ROZATI-164929 format. One record per residue: x, y, z of N, C-alpha, C in turn. Coordinates in steps of 0.05 Angstrom, whole numbers, padded with zeros to 5 digits, always signed. Layout:
// ROZATI-164929
XYZXYZXYZ
...
END
This chain:
// ROZATI-164929
+00017-00024+00000+00000+00000+00000+00018+00025+00000
+00013+00043-00019+00027+00068-00020+00013+00088-00001
+00028+00101+00017+00017+00120+00036+00024+00148+00026
+00003+00164+00022+00007+00192+00014+00009+00209+00039
+00031+00223+00042+00037+00238+00066+00041+00268+00061
+00035+00283+00082+00039+00312+00082+00056+00320+00106
+00075+00337+00101+00094+00346+00122+00088+00375+00129
+00081+00379+00155+00073+00406+00164+00092+00415+00187
+00107+00436+00181+00126+00446+00201+00133+00475+00192
+00134+00493+00212+00139+00521+00204+00168+00526+00196
+00186+00508+00203+00214+00511+00196+00220+00494+00171
+00229+00508+00150+00234+00494+00124+00255+00473+00127
+00276+00479+00143+00298+00459+00146+00288+00433+00158
+00269+00435+00177+00257+00411+00189+00241+00395+00168
+00227+00409+00150+00212+00396+00130+00230+00381+00110
+00251+00395+00102+00271+00383+00084+00283+00358+00096
+00291+00360+00122+00303+00337+00135+00285+00313+00137
+00260+00318+00144+00240+00296+00147+00234+00284+00120
+00230+00300+00100+00225+00289+00073+00248+00272+00063
+00272+00281+00069+00296+00265+00061+00296+00238+00075
+00290+00238+00101+00289+00213+00116+00268+00194+00105
+00245+00205+00099+00223+00188+00088+00231+00177+00061
+00245+00193+00044+00253+00183+00018+00274+00161+00020
+00291+00163+00040+00313+00143+00043+00303+00117+00057
+00285+00119+00076+00279+00096+00093+00251+00084+00089
+00233+00099+00075+00205+00090+00073+00196+00091+00044
+00201+00070+00030+00195+00070+00001+00165+00070-00005
+00149+00063+00015+00120+00062+00010+00106+00088+00017
+00122+00109+00025+00110+00135+00032+00117+00155+00010
+00097+00167-00001+00100+00188-00021+00091+00214-00009
+00109+00233-00008+00103+00260+00003+00089+00276-00019
+00063+00282-00014+00047+00296-00035+00046+00326-00031
+00058+00335-00008+00059+00364-00004+00071+00370+00023
+00076+00396+00027+00087+00406+00052+00074+00433+00058
+00075+00441+00083+00063+00467+00091+00079+00478+00114
+00080+00505+00115+00095+00518+00137+00077+00534+00156
+00051+00533+00152+00033+00548+00169+00006+00535+00170
-00011+00544+00189-00037+00531+00193-00056+00534+00169
-00058+00558+00158-00076+00562+00135-00068+00546+00111
-00041+00546+00105-00031+00531+00083-00035+00501+00088
-00031+00492+00113-00035+00464+00120-00064+00456+00116
-00083+00472+00124-00111+00466+00120-00118+00462+00091
-00108+00480+00074-00113+00479+00045-00100+00454+00033
-00075+00448+00041-00062+00424+00030-00075+00398+00038
-00084+00397+00063-00098+00372+00072-00124+00369+00057
-00139+00391+00053-00165+00390+00040-00162+00382+00011
-00141+00392-00002-00137+00387-00031-00125+00359-00036
-00104+00353-00021-00088+00328-00026-00100+00303-00013
-00116+00307+00008-00128+00285+00023-00108+00263+00029
-00088+00269+00045-00067+00249+00051-00077+00227+00070
-00063+00204+00069-00069+00183+00089-00056+00189+00115
-00033+00204+00114-00016+00208+00138-00006+00236+00137
-00006+00250+00161+00007+00276+00162+00027+00276+00185
+00050+00288+00181+00069+00293+00201+00065+00322+00210
+00057+00326+00235+00046+00352+00243+00062+00364+00267
+00075+00387+00262+00088+00401+00283+00067+00412+00302
+00073+00414+00328+00053+00423+00347+00050+00453+00348
+00072+00467+00350+00071+00496+00353+00079+00509+00327
+00061+00527+00317+00067+00542+00293+00056+00570+00296
+00066+00589+00280+00056+00616+00282+00026+00617+00279
+00013+00630+00298-00016+00634+00296-00033+00612+00309
-00020+00592+00321-00035+00572+00335-00021+00545+00338
-00036+00525+00344-00024+00498+00348-00036+00478+00329
-00025+00454+00329-00035+00432+00313-00065+00427+00319
-00073+00430+00344-00100+00424+00351-00120+00446+00342
-00110+00470+00338-00126+00491+00326-00132+00483+00297
-00112+00472+00283-00116+00463+00256-00136+00439+00254
-00132+00420+00271-00148+00395+00270-00177+00401+00278
-00182+00421+00295-00209+00428+00303-00226+00439+00279
-00213+00446+00258-00227+00457+00234-00239+00435+00217
-00231+00410+00222-00241+00388+00206-00265+00374+00220
-00286+00370+00205-00309+00356+00218-00302+00327+00224
-00287+00314+00207-00277+00287+00213-00247+00286+00206
-00233+00269+00220-00204+00266+00215-00200+00238+00203
-00198+00237+00176-00196+00211+00163-00168+00206+00153
-00148+00216+00168-00120+00211+00163-00106+00205+00189
-00085+00190+00187-00069+00184+00211-00050+00207+00216
-00044+00212+00242-00027+00235+00249-00003+00225+00266
+00020+00235+00258+00044+00233+00275+00052+00261+00283
+00050+00267+00308+00057+00294+00318+00087+00296+00321
+00098+00319+00314+00126+00325+00317+00129+00347+00337
+00144+00342+00359+00143+00360+00381+00170+00363+00396
+00174+00386+00406+00196+00391+00425+00185+00396+00453
+00160+00386+00458+00146+00391+00483+00161+00379+00507
+00154+00390+00530+00166+00379+00555+00150+00354+00564
+00160+00342+00586+00149+00317+00595+00119+00320+00603
+00112+00343+00614+00084+00346+00623+00065+00344+00599
+00072+00357+00577+00055+00356+00553+00055+00328+00541
+00078+00314+00542+00080+00287+00530+00062+00268+00546
+00058+00272+00572+00040+00255+00587+00012+00257+00576
+00004+00281+00567-00023+00284+00556-00025+00270+00530
-00004+00269+00514-00004+00254+00489-00008+00224+00494
+00008+00214+00513+00007+00186+00519-00021+00179+00531
-00031+00197+00547-00057+00193+00560-00079+00189+00539
-00077+00202+00517-00097+00201+00496-00089+00183+00472
-00068+00168+00476-00058+00149+00455-00051+00163+00429
-00041+00187+00431-00033+00202+00407-00003+00196+00401
+00003+00190+00376+00030+00183+00369+00047+00208+00364
+00072+00208+00373+00089+00231+00369+00118+00222+00367
+00134+00240+00355+00163+00236+00355+00175+00263+00364
+00197+00261+00377+00210+00284+00389+00231+00296+00370
+00233+00322+00371+00255+00336+00357+00280+00335+00375
+00304+00332+00363+00309+00325+00335+00301+00297+00329
+00292+00292+00305+00281+00266+00298+00302+00245+00297
+00297+00222+00311+00315+00199+00310+00302+00178+00291
+00317+00167+00274+00306+00149+00253+00292+00125+00266
+00301+00114+00288+00288+00091+00300+00260+00099+00310
+00257+00122+00322+00231+00131+00331+00213+00137+00308
+00224+00149+00287+00208+00155+00263+00196+00129+00251
+00214+00109+00247+00205+00084+00235+00185+00070+00253
+00188+00071+00279+00169+00058+00297+00142+00072+00295
+00141+00098+00294+00116+00113+00292+00102+00107+00265
+00118+00105+00244+00107+00100+00218+00095+00071+00217
+00108+00053+00230+00098+00025+00231+00071+00025+00245
+00068+00040+00267+00043+00041+00281+00021+00054+00264
+00030+00074+00249+00011+00088+00231+00001+00068+00209
+00019+00052+00199+00011+00032+00178-00011+00014+00190
-00007+00005+00215-00026-00013+00227-00053+00001+00232
-00052+00027+00238-00077+00041+00245-00092+00050+00221
-00079+00053+00198-00094+00062+00174-00117+00044+00168
-00140+00055+00165-00164+00039+00159-00182+00036+00182
-00172+00040+00207-00191+00039+00230-00204+00067+00234
-00223+00068+00253-00238+00093+00256-00234+00107+00282
-00211+00102+00296-00209+00113+00322-00193+00139+00323
-00179+00147+00301-00162+00170+00302-00177+00196+00309
-00201+00198+00297-00218+00222+00303-00224+00223+00333
-00231+00200+00345-00238+00200+00373-00214+00206+00391
-00190+00198+00383-00167+00204+00400-00162+00234+00402
-00163+00248+00379-00159+00277+00378-00182+00291+00393
-00207+00283+00388-00229+00295+00402-00227+00291+00432
-00219+00268+00441-00215+00262+00469-00194+00281+00481
-00173+00285+00467-00151+00303+00476-00163+00331+00480
-00178+00341+00461-00189+00368+00462-00209+00371+00485
-00226+00351+00488-00246+00352+00510-00233+00350+00537
-00212+00333+00540-00199+00330+00566-00187+00355+00576
-00179+00373+00558-00166+00398+00567-00185+00416+00583
-00212+00411+00580-00232+00428+00593-00245+00415+00617
-00237+00390+00623-00251+00375+00644-00236+00374+00670
-00250+00370+00692-00238+00364+00718-00225+00337+00717
-00206+00332+00734-00189+00308+00733-00205+00282+00730
-00224+00277+00748-00238+00251+00748-00258+00249+00726
-00264+00271+00712-00282+00271+00689-00268+00264+00663
-00241+00266+00664-00226+00260+00640-00228+00231+00632
-00224+00226+00606-00224+00198+00596-00197+00191+00586
-00188+00168+00593-00162+00158+00583-00166+00138+00560
-00150+00140+00540-00151+00122+00517-00135+00097+00523
-00149+00074+00522-00136+00048+00528-00137+00031+00503
-00114+00029+00489-00114+00013+00464-00113-00017+00469
-00131-00031+00457-00131-00060+00457-00125-00070+00428
-00125-00096+00425-00117-00107+00399-00136-00099+00376
-00162-00098+00381-00181-00092+00360-00194-00065+00363
-00189-00051+00384-00202-00025+00388-00188-00009+00409
-00196+00017+00411-00187+00034+00433-00211+00042+00449
-00211+00038+00475-00233+00046+00492-00226+00071+00507
-00246+00089+00510-00242+00114+00525-00257+00111+00551
-00242+00110+00573-00253+00103+00599-00250+00128+00618
-00273+00135+00630-00273+00157+00649-00257+00150+00673
-00240+00168+00682-00222+00162+00705-00238+00154+00730
-00261+00167+00734-00276+00161+00759-00286+00133+00759
-00287+00119+00736-00297+00092+00735-00274+00071+00739
-00249+00080+00739-00226+00062+00743-00222+00058+00772
-00224+00034+00782-00220+00028+00810-00190+00026+00816
-00176+00010+00800-00148+00005+00804-00135-00006+00779
-00108-00006+00780-00093-00017+00758-00072-00037+00770
-00067-00058+00756-00049-00079+00767-00029-00087+00745
-00004-00088+00753+00017-00096+00734+00015-00126+00727
+00019-00132+00702+00019-00160+00692+00041-00162+00671
+00065-00166+00682+00089-00166+00665+00091-00140+00650
+00093-00140+00624+00094-00115+00608+00067-00103+00601
+00046-00114+00614+00019-00105+00610+00008-00093+00635
-00014-00079+00633-00029-00068+00656-00058-00076+00654
-00069-00086+00676-00097-00094+00677-00113-00072+00692
-00133-00062+00678-00151-00042+00690-00176-00054+00700
-00183-00048+00725-00208-00058+00737-00228-00034+00738
-00250-00038+00724-00270-00017+00720-00294-00022+00738
-00308+00000+00746-00329-00002+00766-00353-00019+00756
-00356-00022+00730-00378-00038+00719-00371-00068+00718
-00348-00075+00729-00339-00103+00729-00321-00110+00706
-00318-00092+00687-00301-00098+00664-00271-00098+00672
-00256-00115+00658-00227-00116+00662-00214-00112+00634
-00195-00093+00632-00182-00087+00607-00152-00091+00610
-00141-00106+00590-00112-00111+00591-00099-00094+00569
-00080-00078+00576-00068-00058+00558-00038-00064+00557
-00026-00063+00533+00002-00070+00529+00020-00046+00535
+00018-00036+00559+00037-00016+00569+00043-00023+00599
+00066-00016+00608+00073-00022+00636+00058-00004+00656
+00056-00014+00680+00043+00002+00701+00058+00028+00706
+00084+00027+00703+00101+00051+00707+00093+00073+00688
+00088+00066+00663+00079+00085+00643+00053+00098+00651
+00034+00083+00660+00008+00094+00668+00010+00110+00693
+00027+00101+00712+00030+00116+00737+00038+00145+00732
+00056+00149+00714+00066+00176+00708+00044+00194+00699
+00024+00183+00685+00001+00200+00675-00021+00202+00696
-00025+00181+00711-00049+00180+00729-00044+00190+00757
-00020+00189+00767-00015+00198+00795-00023+00227+00799
-00018+00245+00780-00026+00273+00784-00057+00277+00783
-00072+00256+00776-00100+00258+00772-00117+00242+00792
-00105+00237+00816-00120+00224+00837-00115+00195+00841
-00093+00185+00829-00086+00157+00832-00061+00155+00850
-00057+00132+00864-00035+00129+00882-00022+00102+00878
+00005+00103+00874+00020+00078+00872+00025+00067+00900
+00012+00045+00907+00014+00035+00934+00033+00011+00936
+00041+00001+00913+00057-00023+00912+00070-00024+00884
+00091-00038+00881+00104-00040+00855+00085-00050+00833
+00065-00066+00841+00047-00077+00822+00019-00065+00823
+00014-00045+00840-00013-00035+00843-00015-00004+00844
-00034+00006+00829-00041+00034+00828-00071+00036+00833
-00079+00053+00852-00107+00054+00859-00118+00083+00855
-00144+00084+00849-00158+00109+00848-00167+00117+00876
-00157+00139+00886-00163+00147+00914-00193+00150+00919
-00208+00156+00898-00237+00159+00900-00251+00132+00905
-00237+00110+00901-00248+00083+00905-00236+00069+00930
-00221+00083+00946-00210+00071+00970-00230+00074+00993
-00238+00051+01005-00257+00051+01026-00244+00051+01054
-00222+00037+01056-00209+00035+01083-00181+00025+01080
-00165+00031+01100-00138+00019+01103-00139-00001+01125
-00132-00026+01119-00132-00047+01139-00104-00054+01147
-00100-00057+01173-00073-00061+01183-00063-00090+01182
-00081-00109+01179-00074-00137+01178-00057-00144+01154
-00042-00166+01156-00026-00177+01134-00007-00157+01122
+00004-00140+01139+00024-00120+01130+00012-00094+01121
-00015-00093+01118-00028-00069+01109-00039-00072+01081
-00064-00066+01077-00076-00066+01050-00099-00047+01049
-00107-00039+01025-00130-00022+01020-00154-00038+01012
-00177-00030+01023-00202-00042+01013-00214-00022+00993
-00219-00032+00969-00230-00015+00948-00260-00019+00945
-00272-00001+00929-00301-00001+00927-00313-00026+00915
-00297-00042+00902-00307-00068+00891-00303-00091+00911
-00294-00084+00935-00291-00105+00956-00264-00119+00955
-00246-00111+00938-00220-00124+00936-00200-00113+00956
-00180-00129+00962-00158-00121+00980-00133-00116+00963
-00122-00092+00965-00098-00085+00949-00075-00081+00968
-00054-00098+00966-00032-00096+00985-00017-00070+00983
-00008-00060+01006+00009-00036+01007+00037-00045+01015
+00057-00038+01000+00084-00047+01005+00095-00033+01030
+00113-00047+01044+00125-00035+01068+00138-00008+01062
+00152-00007+01039+00167+00017+01032+00148+00041+01027
+00123+00036+01019+00105+00057+01013+00084+00062+01034
+00084+00046+01055+00062+00047+01075+00060+00075+01088
+00082+00086+01097+00081+00112+01111+00071+00133+01092
+00080+00133+01067+00072+00153+01047+00042+00150+01041
+00033+00126+01038+00005+00121+01032-00013+00131+01054
-00005+00125+01079-00021+00134+01102-00022+00165+01103
+00000+00178+01097+00000+00207+01097-00019+00218+01076
-00019+00206+01053-00038+00215+01032-00067+00211+01040
-00073+00187+01051-00100+00181+01059-00110+00199+01082
-00092+00205+01100-00099+00222+01123-00104+00251+01115
-00094+00258+01092-00097+00286+01082-00119+00289+01062
-00134+00266+01057-00156+00267+01038-00179+00284+01048
END
């Protein structure tokens, strides 16, 4: 399958570099255009109808999301190009948005392109961007996290997540409706995004939503009782910190 791509970056040198990398390493990608600003990008996307766009985040006059908000539907895959700090990258990961960091490393570029190839043809890209935009306006527990599974991506409200449990390189989510979701990311990755939003790492293998903690039990070394009636162990190393957090709730 030939992938028609558009490169959007306000710096011409960056566009030239990326186009050269695509020409050298990705024979199935044909660059059908480039743009250096939001208005030009909107016109090029509308005219060329690419399968894939490489999209710089910050440009004169606005951001990539200002551009995307102009489209009623997003029927192309997006790889964001960013020099954003770690705080902003957490929001990208939270919404399952793919990105590569400047300066572009070929391994990261190829990895993102491979994910884009796999995603082309499904219908979730529009939802991921919309979820990102909506989350910016919501209180923490009202936000929805994008959880990619093999056949779909589910958008789960944080307030409905009781806890998360490590399962090797996967994370199992326990939802208040009884649903269990297995996601192919480590608990450490999710902890970085969720801890600022009302979740607490109580054990190497357990992350809990503080809104679902019913009690701290002292038996068996200490554990938390959650709203679904389960007992979540608290590690000795984290016990003092966990109690401090709970006492200040």
